[in-house]
LOTIKE-144761 format. One line per 8 residues: number of its first residue (from 1); their letters; for each residue x, y, z of C-alpha. Coordinates in Angstrom, 1 decimal, padded with zeros to 4 digits, m for minus. Example, Ala and Ser with C-alpha at 12.3 -4.5 7.8 and 13.67 -1.06 7.14 Angstrom:
! residues 2
1 = AS = 012.3:m004.5:007.8 ~ 013.7:m001.1:007.1
//
This chain:
! residues 551
1 = MRIGLLTE = 000.1:000.2:000.0 ~ 001.3:003.5:m000.8 ~ 000.2:006.3:001.9 ~ 000.8:010.0:001.4 ~ 001.9:011.0:005.1 ~ 000.3:014.8:005.2 ~ 002.3:016.8:008.1 ~ 002.5:020.4:009.0
9 = GGYPYVGG = 005.6:021.9:011.0 ~ 006.6:017.9:012.0 ~ 007.9:015.1:010.6 ~ 010.3:014.6:008.6 ~ 012.1:017.9:010.2 ~ 014.1:017.6:013.5 ~ 012.1:018.7:016.6 ~ 008.6:018.7:014.9
17 = DTGLWCDR = 005.5:018.2:017.1 ~ 004.6:014.8:015.1 ~ 008.0:013.9:014.5 ~ 008.8:010.9:016.9 ~ 005.4:009.3:016.5 ~ 005.3:009.6:012.4 ~ 008.9:008.3:012.5 ~ 007.7:005.3:014.8
25 = LVRGLGQH = 004.8:004.6:012.4 ~ 006.4:004.7:009.1 ~ 009.4:002.3:010.3 ~ 007.0:000.2:012.4 ~ 004.9:m000.5:008.7 ~ 007.8:m001.4:006.5 ~ 005.7:m003.4:004.6 ~ 003.8:m000.2:003.0
33 = EFDVYALK = 005.3:002.7:001.0 ~ 005.4:006.3:002.3 ~ 005.1:009.5:000.4 ~ 005.9:012.5:002.7 ~ 004.3:015.7:002.0 ~ 005.5:018.6:004.6 ~ 004.4:021.6:005.6 ~ 007.1:024.1:007.0
41 = SGRQQEDD = 005.9:026.3:009.8 ~ 009.2:028.6:010.0 ~ 012.4:029.2:008.5 ~ 014.3:027.3:011.7 ~ 013.0:024.0:010.1 ~ 015.4:024.4:007.3 ~ 018.0:025.1:009.1 ~ 017.5:022.2:011.9
49 = GWVPIPPQ = 017.1:019.7:008.7 ~ 015.6:016.2:008.8 ~ 015.7:013.3:010.7 ~ 017.1:010.1:009.3 ~ 014.8:008.8:006.8 ~ 013.9:004.7:006.4 ~ 014.1:003.6:003.2 ~ 010.2:002.9:003.0
57 = VRRVRTAR = 009.5:006.6:002.5 ~ 010.0:006.8:m001.7 ~ 010.0:010.6:m001.7 ~ 009.7:013.7:000.4 ~ 008.3:016.9:m000.9 ~ 008.3:020.0:001.3 ~ 006.6:023.5:001.2 ~ 006.6:026.7:003.3
65 = LWTAGDDG = 003.3:027.1:005.4 ~ 003.8:031.0:005.1 ~ 003.9:031.2:001.2 ~ 003.2:028.7:m001.4 ~ 005.7:030.4:m003.4 ~ 006.0:033.9:m005.5 ~ 002.8:035.6:m006.3 ~ 003.3:034.2:m010.1
73 = APLGRRAR = 001.5:035.8:m012.9 ~ m001.9:038.0:m011.8 ~ m004.7:036.5:m013.0 ~ m006.9:037.7:m016.1 ~ m010.3:039.2:m016.1 ~ m012.1:036.0:m016.3 ~ m009.9:034.0:m013.9 ~ m010.5:037.3:m011.3
81 = RRFTEHYG = m013.6:037.2:m011.8 ~ m014.0:033.3:m010.9 ~ m011.9:034.2:m007.8 ~ m014.2:037.2:m006.7 ~ m017.0:035.0:m007.3 ~ m015.6:031.7:m005.2 ~ m013.7:033.6:m002.6 ~ m017.0:035.7:m002.0
89 = ELLGAVCG = m019.2:033.0:m001.6 ~ m016.3:030.9:001.0 ~ m016.3:034.1:003.1 ~ m020.5:034.5:002.9 ~ m020.5:031.0:004.5 ~ m017.6:031.9:007.2 ~ m019.6:034.9:008.0 ~ m023.1:032.6:007.7
97 = LGEGSAAE = m024.5:034.6:005.4 ~ m027.6:034.0:003.5 ~ m030.5:031.9:004.4 ~ m030.3:028.0:004.9 ~ m029.5:025.6:007.7 ~ m025.8:024.3:009.3 ~ m025.7:021.8:006.5 ~ m026.5:023.9:003.8
105 = LADRFGNA = m023.6:026.1:005.0 ~ m021.2:023.5:005.3 ~ m021.9:022.4:001.7 ~ m021.3:026.2:000.4 ~ m018.1:026.3:002.1 ~ m016.9:023.0:001.2 ~ m017.9:023.9:m003.1 ~ m016.2:027.4:m002.7
113 = LYSLAELA = m013.0:025.8:m001.4 ~ m012.9:023.2:m004.1 ~ m013.8:025.3:m006.8 ~ m010.4:027.7:m005.9 ~ m008.6:024.5:m005.7 ~ m009.7:023.9:m009.5 ~ m009.2:027.4:m010.4 ~ m005.9:027.1:m008.4
121 = RDTGTLTG = m005.0:024.2:m010.8 ~ m006.0:026.2:m014.1 ~ m004.2:029.5:m013.0 ~ m001.0:027.7:m011.6 ~ m001.7:029.6:m008.3 ~ m003.8:031.9:m006.3 ~ m000.9:033.1:m004.0 ~ m001.1:036.6:m005.1
129 = ALRSDHAV = m004.8:036.7:m005.4 ~ m005.2:035.7:m002.1 ~ m003.5:038.5:m000.7 ~ m004.8:040.9:m003.6 ~ m007.0:044.2:m003.2 ~ m009.5:042.0:m004.6 ~ m009.3:039.7:m001.6 ~ m009.3:042.5:001.0
137 = TALERACR = m012.4:044.0:m000.7 ~ m014.0:040.9:m001.0 ~ m013.9:040.4:003.0 ~ m015.0:043.7:003.8 ~ m018.4:043.1:001.9 ~ m019.0:040.3:003.5 ~ m018.5:041.9:006.9 ~ m020.4:044.7:006.2
145 = APGAPRAA = m023.5:042.5:005.0 ~ m026.7:042.1:006.8 ~ m026.8:039.3:008.8 ~ m022.4:039.2:009.4 ~ m021.5:038.8:013.0 ~ m021.7:042.0:015.0 ~ m017.8:041.8:015.7 ~ m017.0:041.5:011.8
153 = HEARVPDL = m019.1:044.4:011.2 ~ m016.8:046.3:013.3 ~ m013.7:045.0:011.7 ~ m011.2:047.9:010.5 ~ m009.0:048.0:007.8 ~ m006.1:046.2:009.8 ~ m008.5:043.9:011.0 ~ m009.4:042.9:007.3
161 = LAVTDHLA = m005.6:042.9:006.2 ~ m004.8:040.9:009.2 ~ m007.7:038.3:008.7 ~ m006.5:038.6:004.8 ~ m003.0:037.5:005.4 ~ m003.9:034.8:007.7 ~ m006.7:033.3:005.1 ~ m003.9:033.2:002.5
169 = RALGPLSL = m001.4:031.4:004.3 ~ m004.1:028.7:005.8 ~ m005.3:028.2:002.2 ~ m001.6:028.3:000.6 ~ m002.0:024.3:000.1 ~ m004.4:025.5:m002.8 ~ m001.6:026.2:m005.1 ~ 000.9:023.5:m004.5
177 = DWYGEDAL = 001.8:021.3:m007.3 ~ 001.0:017.6:m005.2 ~ m002.2:016.6:m006.6 ~ m001.3:015.6:m010.2 ~ m000.9:011.8:m011.5 ~ 002.9:011.7:m009.9 ~ 002.2:013.0:m006.6 ~ m000.9:012.4:m004.4
185 = AAVDLCHA = m003.2:011.2:m006.9 ~ m000.8:008.1:m007.0 ~ m001.2:007.2:m003.0 ~ m003.9:004.5:m001.9 ~ m004.5:006.7:001.2 ~ m003.7:009.9:002.5 ~ m003.0:009.9:006.2 ~ m003.0:013.4:007.7
193 = TSGGPAAL = m001.2:014.0:011.1 ~ m003.6:016.8:012.0 ~ m006.3:019.1:011.0 ~ m006.3:022.3:009.5 ~ m003.9:023.4:006.9 ~ m002.1:019.7:006.9 ~ m005.2:018.0:006.0 ~ m006.4:020.4:003.1
201 = PGLLARHF = m004.0:018.5:000.7 ~ m005.7:015.5:001.7 ~ m009.2:017.0:001.2 ~ m008.1:018.1:m002.4 ~ m006.6:014.6:m003.1 ~ m009.8:013.3:m002.5 ~ m011.7:015.7:m004.5 ~ m009.2:015.7:m007.6
209 = SGVPLLVT = m008.5:011.8:m007.5 ~ m011.3:010.0:m004.7 ~ m007.9:009.2:m002.6 ~ m009.4:008.5:000.6 ~ m008.2:010.6:003.9 ~ m007.3:009.6:007.4 ~ m007.0:012.3:009.8 ~ m005.1:012.0:013.0
217 = EYGVQLRA = m005.4:014.8:016.0 ~ m003.2:014.0:019.0 ~ m004.0:017.7:019.9 ~ m007.3:018.9:018.7 ~ m006.4:022.1:015.8 ~ m009.1:024.2:016.1 ~ m008.8:023.7:020.1 ~ m005.5:025.0:019.5
225 = HYLALGPD = m006.2:027.9:017.6 ~ m009.0:029.0:019.9 ~ m006.5:029.0:022.4 ~ m004.2:030.8:020.4 ~ m006.4:033.5:019.7 ~ m006.9:034.8:023.4 ~ m008.0:038.4:023.7 ~ m004.6:039.9:024.2
233 = SAAPAVRS = m003.9:038.4:020.9 ~ m006.0:040.3:018.0 ~ m008.8:042.6:017.8 ~ m012.6:041.3:018.5 ~ m013.1:041.2:014.4 ~ m010.2:039.0:013.7 ~ m010.8:036.4:016.6 ~ m014.6:035.9:015.3
241 = LLAAFHGR = m013.7:035.9:011.5 ~ m010.8:033.2:012.5 ~ m012.4:031.1:014.6 ~ m015.5:030.8:012.0 ~ m013.3:030.2:009.2 ~ m011.6:027.2:010.9 ~ m014.3:025.9:012.2 ~ m015.7:025.5:009.0
249 = LAAEVYRR = m012.5:023.8:007.5 ~ m012.5:021.5:010.4 ~ m016.0:020.6:009.9 ~ m015.0:020.1:006.2 ~ m012.2:018.0:007.0 ~ m014.1:016.0:009.8 ~ m017.0:015.3:007.2 ~ m015.2:014.1:004.0
257 = AEILTPGS = m012.3:011.8:006.1 ~ m012.7:008.2:005.9 ~ m012.0:007.9:009.5 ~ m010.8:010.2:012.2 ~ m008.3:008.6:014.9 ~ m008.6:011.2:018.2 ~ m005.4:010.2:020.6 ~ m008.1:010.7:023.2
265 = SHARRWQE = m011.4:010.7:024.4 ~ m011.0:014.2:024.9 ~ m010.1:015.4:021.5 ~ m012.7:012.9:020.3 ~ m015.5:015.0:022.1 ~ m014.0:017.9:020.5 ~ m014.4:015.9:016.9 ~ m018.1:015.4:017.8
273 = RCGADRAR = m019.1:018.5:019.0 ~ m017.9:019.9:015.4 ~ m019.8:017.5:013.4 ~ m017.7:014.4:013.0 ~ m019.5:011.0:012.6 ~ m019.3:009.2:015.7 ~ m019.3:006.2:013.8 ~ m015.8:007.3:011.6
281 = IRTVHPGM = m013.9:007.8:014.5 ~ m011.4:005.3:016.3 ~ m009.4:006.7:019.3 ~ m005.7:005.7:018.8 ~ m003.5:006.4:022.0 ~ 000.2:007.5:020.6 ~ 002.8:005.5:020.6 ~ 005.7:005.9:022.6
289 = DADRFAEV = 008.9:004.0:023.5 ~ 008.8:002.1:026.3 ~ 012.5:000.5:026.1 ~ 014.3:003.7:026.5 ~ 012.4:004.4:030.6 ~ 012.5:000.5:031.4 ~ 015.7:000.8:033.6 ~ 013.8:003.4:035.5
297 = GEAPDRAD = 010.8:001.8:035.8 ~ 012.3:m001.6:037.1 ~ 014.4:000.1:039.6 ~ 011.8:002.4:041.6 ~ 014.0:002.7:044.6 ~ 016.6:005.4:042.9 ~ 014.2:008.2:043.7 ~ 014.7:010.7:046.1
305 = ADTLVWVG = 012.0:009.9:048.5 ~ 011.7:014.0:049.4 ~ 011.7:015.0:045.9 ~ 009.1:016.1:043.3 ~ 009.5:016.5:039.5 ~ 008.0:018.5:037.4 ~ 009.1:017.7:033.1 ~ 007.8:019.8:030.3
313 = RIEPGRDL = 008.0:022.7:028.2 ~ 008.1:025.8:029.7 ~ 005.3:028.5:028.8 ~ 002.4:029.7:030.5 ~ m000.4:026.7:030.1 ~ 002.0:024.6:032.3 ~ 001.3:026.9:035.3 ~ 004.2:026.8:037.0
321 = VSLLHAFA = 003.4:029.9:038.8 ~ 000.9:027.6:040.7 ~ 003.0:024.3:041.4 ~ 005.5:027.3:042.9 ~ 002.7:028.5:045.5 ~ 001.9:025.1:046.0 ~ 005.7:023.9:046.9 ~ 005.7:026.5:049.4
329 = EVRKEEPH = 002.8:025.1:051.0 ~ 004.3:021.8:050.8 ~ 007.6:023.0:052.6 ~ 005.4:024.1:055.6 ~ 004.5:020.3:056.2 ~ 007.6:018.8:054.9 ~ 010.8:021.1:055.4 ~ 013.3:018.8:053.6
337 = ARLRIVGV = 011.1:018.6:050.2 ~ 012.7:019.6:047.0 ~ 011.0:020.7:043.7 ~ 012.8:019.9:040.2 ~ 011.6:021.7:037.1 ~ 013.2:020.3:033.8 ~ 012.4:022.2:031.2 ~ 012.8:024.0:027.9
345 = PVGAEGEA = 011.2:027.5:027.5 ~ 008.9:027.5:024.4 ~ 009.9:030.7:022.0 ~ 010.0:034.2:023.6 ~ 007.0:034.1:025.6 ~ 008.4:031.1:027.4 ~ 011.9:033.0:028.0 ~ 009.9:035.5:029.8
353 = YLAQCRAL = 007.5:033.2:031.8 ~ 011.0:031.0:032.7 ~ 012.1:034.5:034.2 ~ 009.0:035.5:036.0 ~ 009.2:031.7:037.4 ~ 013.0:032.0:038.3 ~ 012.0:035.2:040.2 ~ 008.8:034.0:042.6
361 = AAQLFPDE = 010.8:031.1:043.2 ~ 013.9:033.3:044.7 ~ 011.1:035.2:046.3 ~ 009.3:032.3:047.8 ~ 011.9:030.4:048.7 ~ 015.5:032.2:049.7 ~ 018.4:030.7:049.8 ~ 019.0:028.7:053.0
369 = AEGLHAVG = 022.3:028.4:054.5 ~ 023.1:026.4:057.6 ~ 025.7:028.5:059.1 ~ 027.1:032.2:058.5 ~ 030.1:030.9:056.1 ~ 028.2:028.2:054.2 ~ 026.6:028.9:050.7 ~ 022.7:029.1:050.3
377 = DNPVSFTE = 020.8:026.5:048.4 ~ 017.3:027.1:046.9 ~ 015.0:024.0:047.3 ~ 013.6:024.6:043.9 ~ 016.4:023.9:041.0 ~ 015.4:024.8:037.3 ~ 017.1:022.5:034.5 ~ 017.4:021.0:030.9
385 = VGAPEAPT = 017.4:017.4:029.9 ~ 021.3:017.3:029.1 ~ 022.3:018.9:032.1 ~ 024.5:017.0:034.6 ~ 021.1:016.8:036.9 ~ 019.2:015.2:034.3 ~ 021.7:013.7:031.5 ~ 018.5:012.2:029.8
393 = LPDAYAAG = 014.9:012.1:030.2 ~ 014.6:008.9:032.1 ~ 016.9:010.6:034.3 ~ 014.8:013.4:035.1 ~ 011.6:011.3:036.2 ~ 013.9:008.9:037.9 ~ 015.5:011.7:040.2 ~ 012.1:012.3:042.4
401 = AVVVLSSV = 009.6:010.1:044.2 ~ 006.6:011.9:042.6 ~ 005.9:013.3:039.2 ~ 003.8:016.7:039.2 ~ 001.9:018.1:036.3 ~ 000.4:021.5:037.0 ~ m001.1:022.7:033.4 ~ m004.7:024.7:032.7
409 = VEGFPVSL = m004.1:023.6:028.9 ~ m003.4:020.1:028.0 ~ m003.9:017.9:025.0 ~ m002.8:014.0:025.4 ~ 000.0:014.8:028.4 ~ 002.9:013.2:027.3 ~ 004.9:014.0:030.3 ~ 002.5:012.1:031.9
417 = AEAMFCGR = 003.0:008.9:030.1 ~ 006.2:009.0:030.3 ~ 006.0:008.8:034.4 ~ 004.0:006.3:034.2 ~ 006.6:004.3:031.9 ~ 008.8:005.0:034.5 ~ 007.1:003.9:037.6 ~ 006.3:006.9:039.3
425 = ATVSTDVG = 003.2:008.2:041.2 ~ 001.9:011.2:039.8 ~ m000.2:014.0:041.2 ~ m001.9:016.1:038.1 ~ m004.5:018.7:037.5 ~ m007.7:017.6:035.9 ~ m007.6:019.1:032.3 ~ m007.5:017.6:028.7
433 = AVVEVIGG = m007.3:013.8:028.8 ~ m005.5:013.9:032.1 ~ m008.2:011.4:034.0 ~ m008.1:009.2:030.9 ~ m004.2:008.6:030.9 ~ m004.2:008.0:034.4 ~ m006.9:005.8:034.8 ~ m007.1:005.9:038.6
441 = TGLVVPPR = m003.1:005.4:038.9 ~ m002.8:008.5:040.2 ~ m004.0:011.8:042.0 ~ m005.9:014.4:040.1 ~ m007.0:017.5:041.7 ~ m008.6:021.0:040.1 ~ m006.4:023.3:038.2 ~ m005.2:026.5:039.5
449 = NPRALAEA = m005.7:025.5:043.0 ~ m002.2:025.3:044.7 ~ m003.5:024.3:048.1 ~ m005.4:020.9:046.6 ~ m002.3:020.6:044.6 ~ 000.1:020.8:047.6 ~ m002.2:018.4:050.0 ~ m001.9:016.0:047.2
457 = CVALLRDP = 001.5:016.3:047.1 ~ 002.0:016.1:050.8 ~ 000.2:012.9:051.1 ~ 002.2:011.0:048.6 ~ 005.4:012.2:050.3 ~ 004.3:010.8:053.3 ~ 003.3:007.3:052.1 ~ 006.2:005.3:050.4
465 = ERRARLGA = 004.0:002.6:050.2 ~ 001.2:004.1:048.3 ~ 003.8:005.7:046.2 ~ 004.4:002.3:045.3 ~ 001.3:000.8:044.8 ~ 000.4:003.7:042.6 ~ 003.8:003.6:040.3 ~ 003.6:m000.2:039.5
473 = AARARALE = m000.4:000.6:038.5 ~ 000.8:003.2:036.5 ~ 003.7:001.2:034.8 ~ 001.1:m001.5:033.8 ~ m001.3:000.5:032.5 ~ 001.2:002.4:030.1 ~ 002.7:m000.5:029.1 ~ m000.8:m002.1:028.0
481 = LFGVEQNI = m002.3:001.4:026.3 ~ 000.5:003.7:025.2 ~ 003.4:001.3:023.4 ~ 004.4:001.8:020.0 ~ 003.3:m002.0:019.1 ~ m000.4:m001.0:019.7 ~ 000.0:002.1:018.3 ~ 001.3:000.5:014.9
489 = AAFHGIYL = m001.0:m002.4:014.8 ~ m004.1:000.0:015.4 ~ m003.0:002.1:012.2 ~ m002.1:m001.1:010.2 ~ m005.7:m002.3:010.6 ~ m007.4:001.1:009.8 ~ m005.4:001.3:006.6 ~ m006.7:m002.1:005.8
497 = EIMSHCPV = m010.5:m001.3:006.6 ~ m010.2:002.0:004.8 ~ m008.5:000.2:001.7 ~ m011.6:m002.4:001.5 ~ m014.2:000.0:001.9 ~ m012.5:002.9:m000.3 ~ m010.1:001.5:m002.8 ~ m009.0:004.2:m005.5
505 = RRVAVDEA = m010.2:003.4:m009.0 ~ m007.6:004.2:m011.6 ~ m008.3:003.4:m015.5 ~ m004.7:003.5:m016.8 ~ m004.4:003.8:m020.7 ~ m002.1:003.4:m023.5 ~ m000.3:005.8:m025.7 ~ m003.2:006.3:m028.0
513 = GEPLPFAD = m005.6:006.8:m024.6 ~ m007.4:003.7:m024.6 ~ m008.2:001.7:m021.3 ~ m005.5:m000.7:m020.6 ~ m006.7:m003.8:m019.5 ~ m005.3:m005.7:m016.4 ~ m002.9:m002.8:m016.0 ~ m003.7:m002.9:m011.8
521 = PAEAHVPG = m003.5:m006.7:m010.9 ~ m003.9:m007.3:m007.4 ~ m000.5:m008.6:m006.9 ~ 000.8:m004.8:m007.6 ~ m000.8:m004.0:m004.1 ~ 001.4:m007.0:m002.4 ~ 004.9:m006.6:m000.9 ~ 007.6:m008.4:m003.2
529 = HWTVPTLL = 008.8:m008.7:m006.8 ~ 005.8:m010.2:m009.5 ~ 005.9:m010.9:m013.2 ~ 005.2:m007.7:m015.2 ~ 002.0:m008.7:m017.2 ~ 002.8:m008.9:m020.9 ~ 000.7:m005.7:m021.8 ~ 002.6:m003.8:m019.5
537 = RGSPEPVR = 006.4:m004.8:m020.7 ~ 007.4:m001.6:m022.1 ~ 005.7:001.0:m020.1 ~ 007.5:003.5:m017.9 ~ 008.7:002.3:m014.6 ~ 007.1:004.1:m011.3 ~ 009.1:006.8:m010.5 ~ 011.1:005.8:m007.0
545 = AGAEGAR = 012.5:009.1:m006.4 ~ 014.9:009.9:m003.1 ~ 014.3:013.1:m001.2 ~ 012.4:015.3:m003.4 ~ 012.8:019.3:m002.2 ~ 016.0:018.7:m000.2 ~ 017.2:021.4:001.8
//
């Protein structure tokens, strides 16, 4: 089977959010062939490069998410008229203009989207048109029309320009050359590793060539967009319009995908609220490498009985401020307790948040010295994986008896699952898929409640037998549910299920354009070397390119 793997800001780039599980999936399904189509999220990815590519990846094609290439030649009068009509129809559906039910609005959005895709294929690109004055004018007309949302009515020129720029980026995949017979039209299945722009090429491959689409969401793209567009990040008109657009796009992806595979029941509920058919949803937990944590998990006595550990990416959503205040309460009950924070700040916002947390720790816990000439020691330490205190990720979890998660925003809590592989007792806030992952093997408290967090931590620090029981149960649960083998087996079965119900019908023709019988025998879908049918001898061999779109 030939799979078109669609990624955004992840595999095959180093450090991508979806890089690890995609690499494990591709390597675990060696009986299939993969073509990777990757949208780059920033210039830093180009500098970081790729992870090692396994041999079952036949080709890699990349495109910049922030632009689909140059603007190209300007559209002619007729093409410009078509663009204005279809883009205006798309914006009308986004703003909820006109009469009709929710299903009819969804149809209008989808029809306009595919009409724009057909126009992009006819003209070569819509990059310039999506950023043109015609696009801004169409958006303003939709915002000012009767029935548009109140926030849209109040949109100013800077708001219109910001929304137009964002839509041009999101619709950039319309202008890519990925939909021909030598690209996505040649695959048996498109597997999008997230919703949003990553799934858009899969929608177009389905529209143009009938290729079935599978969408995996370990973090719901629409939810991430809502969280990113907070009150301080954009004007109300921008937030309203972009939320409506991404909601329509998510609904179209969920409606057209053959199967959706959320990583948790939490993500599944989001998809169902956005209109996904429950019958086409299969929950597949992320596949994680349990072997790297085996040594720590099999030796739980390595932990310091007085140490709490927090591991993750440092950003405001992790709520380390509440954790530090909770630890201040812990120290009142357990004066010898220590807190080790192991993580890397995410972007400039993360750097600022880390500085804030360091300052708060210094304020809450002044360096304590045993004598006049001794050096003070703060009970809170900040470090990164790779430092002497935590050479590896398993070492970071091994340092403490209790692993703490203090987030106010969480999808699938990867750090929590890793702690479970290490056999550690955990204290977590009740957000995202935490309760589903823990399953009764750890303590769960409300978010933004330092007192409850402190009481749970103290309870486990004072009860080593309970810590041992919870840690053993957590490790057993993680090995049963979150291993790589379970993930690979689930996707292998889903691939076969989709192909059995939605095979791609292709008509092979000869040089004269006549149908070619027996051109696609059943043996062609089975790994191995098979005799080429007589009628195909002398026909061109399929392209087996290496890594296209290399750096």
